[in-house]
C-alpha positions in Angstrom: -27.0 -18.4 -44.9 -25.4 -21.3 -46.8 -22.0 -19.6 -46.9 -22.2 -18.3 -43.3 -19.1 -19.6 -41.6 -20.8 -19.2 -38.2 -23.5 -21.7 -39.1 -23.0 -25.3 -37.9 -25.0 -28.3 -39.0 -26.1 -30.6 -36.2 -27.1 -33.5 -38.5 -29.6 -31.8 -40.8 -30.4 -29.2 -38.2 -28.7 -25.8 -38.3 -27.5 -23.5 -35.5 -25.6 -20.2 -35.4 -22.4 -20.6 -33.5 -20.4 -17.7 -32.1 -18.3 -16.7 -29.1 -17.2 -13.7 -27.2 -14.0 -12.8 -25.4 -13.1 -9.8 -23.4 -9.7 -8.6 -24.7 -8.4 -5.6 -22.7 -11.4 -3.2 -22.6 -12.9 -4.5 -25.8 -15.3 -7.4 -26.3 -14.5 -9.4 -29.5 -17.0 -11.7 -31.2 -15.7 -14.7 -33.1 -17.2 -17.8 -34.9 -14.1 -19.7 -36.0 -11.0 -18.9 -34.0 -10.8 -17.3 -30.6 -8.2 -14.5 -30.7 -6.9 -14.8 -27.1 -6.2 -17.3 -24.4 -8.8 -16.1 -21.9 -12.4 -16.6 -20.7 -14.7 -17.4 -23.7 -18.4 -17.4 -23.9 -19.9 -19.7 -26.5 -23.4 -19.3 -27.8 -25.3 -21.7 -30.0 -28.6 -20.2 -31.3 -30.9 -22.7 -32.9 -32.0 -22.0 -36.4 -34.4 -24.9 -36.3 -37.2 -24.8 -33.7 -37.1 -28.6 -33.3 -33.7 -28.3 -31.5 -35.6 -26.5 -28.7 -37.2 -29.8 -27.8 -33.9 -31.8 -27.8 -31.4 -32.5 -25.1 -28.2 -30.9 -26.3 -24.7 -31.0 -24.9 -21.5 -29.2 -25.9 -17.9 -30.6 -25.5 -14.5 -29.1 -26.3 -11.5 -31.4 -26.8 -7.9 -30.6 -27.5 -7.0 -31.6 -31.0 -4.0 -33.7 -29.9 -4.2 -35.9 -33.0 -4.0 -32.9 -35.4 -7.4 -33.7 -37.1 -7.9 -30.0 -37.8 -10.6 -28.7 -40.2 -11.3 -32.2 -41.5 -12.3 -33.7 -38.1 -15.6 -35.6 -38.3 -17.6 -37.8 -35.9 -15.8 -41.0 -37.1 -12.5 -39.4 -36.0 -14.0 -38.6 -32.6 -15.4 -42.2 -32.2 -11.9 -43.5 -33.0 -10.3 -41.5 -30.2 -9.2 -43.8 -27.4 -8.7 -40.8 -25.1 -11.9 -38.7 -25.5 -12.5 -38.2 -21.8 -8.8 -37.4 -21.3 -8.7 -34.9 -24.2 -11.9 -33.2 -23.1 -11.2 -29.7 -21.6 -14.9 -28.7 -21.2 -18.2 -30.5 -21.1 -21.6 -29.0 -20.7 -24.1 -31.8 -19.9 -27.2 -32.5 -22.0 -30.1 -30.2 -21.3 -33.1 -28.8 -23.1 -32.9 -25.1 -24.0 -36.5 -24.0 -24.8 -35.4 -20.5 -25.5 -33.3 -21.7 -28.4 -29.9 -20.8 -27.2 -27.2 -22.8 -25.5 -24.6 -20.8 -23.6 -21.2 -22.2 -22.3 -18.4 -20.3 -20.5 -14.9 -21.7 -20.5 -11.6 -20.2 -19.4 -8.9 -21.4 -21.9 -5.6 -21.9 -20.2 -3.4 -22.4 -23.3 -3.3 -21.5 -27.0 -3.8 -24.4 -29.4 -6.1 -26.3 -31.6 -9.5 -27.5 -30.4 -12.5 -29.4 -31.6 -16.1 -28.5 -30.6 -18.7 -31.2 -30.5 -22.4 -30.6 -30.2 -24.7 -33.5 -29.7 -28.5 -33.3 -29.9 -30.8 -36.3 -29.0 -34.3 -36.6 -30.5 -36.8 -36.6 -27.6 -38.8 -39.6 -28.7 -36.9 -41.7 -31.2 -33.5 -41.6 -29.4 -31.9 -40.5 -32.7 -28.7 -38.6 -32.2 -27.5 -35.6 -34.4 -23.9 -34.2 -34.1 -21.8 -31.3 -35.2 -18.0 -31.5 -35.1 -15.9 -28.4 -35.9 -12.4 -27.3 -35.5 -11.2 -24.0 -34.0 -8.0 -22.4 -32.8 -7.5 -20.4 -29.6 -4.8 -17.6 -29.4 -1.9 -16.9 -31.6 -1.5 -16.6 -35.4 -2.1 -19.3 -37.9 1.5 -19.9 -38.9 0.5 -21.8 -42.1 -1.0 -18.5 -43.4 2.2 -16.7 -42.7 4.2 -19.4 -44.6 1.7 -19.1 -47.5 2.1 -15.3 -47.6 5.9 -15.6 -47.7 5.7 -18.2 -50.5 3.4 -15.9 -52.5 5.7 -12.9 -52.0 8.7 -15.0 -53.1 6.8 -16.2 -56.2 5.8 -12.6 -57.1 9.4 -11.5 -56.7 10.7 -14.3 -58.9 8.1 -13.6 -61.6 9.0 -9.9 -61.5 12.7 -10.7 -62.0 12.0 -13.4 -64.7 9.5 -11.4 -66.8 11.2 -8.1 -66.0 14.4 -9.2 -67.8 12.4 -10.1 -70.9 10.4 -6.8 -71.0 13.0 -4.3 -69.9 11.6 -3.4 -66.5 13.7 -1.1 -64.3 15.4 -3.9 -62.2 16.3 -5.8 -65.4 18.3 -2.8 -66.7 20.3 -2.8 -63.5 21.0 -6.5 -64.0 22.1 -5.9 -67.7 24.3 -2.9 -66.6 26.0 -4.9 -63.9 26.6 -7.9 -66.2 28.0 -5.5 -69.0 30.3 -3.9 -66.5 31.8 -7.2 -65.6 33.0 -7.9 -69.1 
């Protein structure tokens, strides 16, 4: 459970976070990135019974400042445009069945930050979870990383191949011998 990417920590409390999208005739489940720009259903299942007694809200904001995976509550507090950046807000409510459900129709691909806030029913203590996710499209940084790895592998093959007589290195030696 510790390594489950679908588990969020709301303070010290844990919840299972996942979403669904209907893509063509297939329904896809996700917990990090939503594959398409379409209607999304978010579900937060409480893994701690105490959350069932708390008022919980859910907010989605556009990641206009590029906070990404490292976004935290201090970053959110520092935003001057929280209301303006909010694309969805589910007001606080108690969910005694242990599951919060939110439906939102994304209108554009991009980077977003989810914010879950839970308020202690008696002590007015607030617990929060802040998490990054992407909607639609590929993660271009992974494509760049893949290209860089492929180029490195090719370079290493050429470099070590010339020292160990691999097939490509013979072609290089032959062509350089022919030039003389």
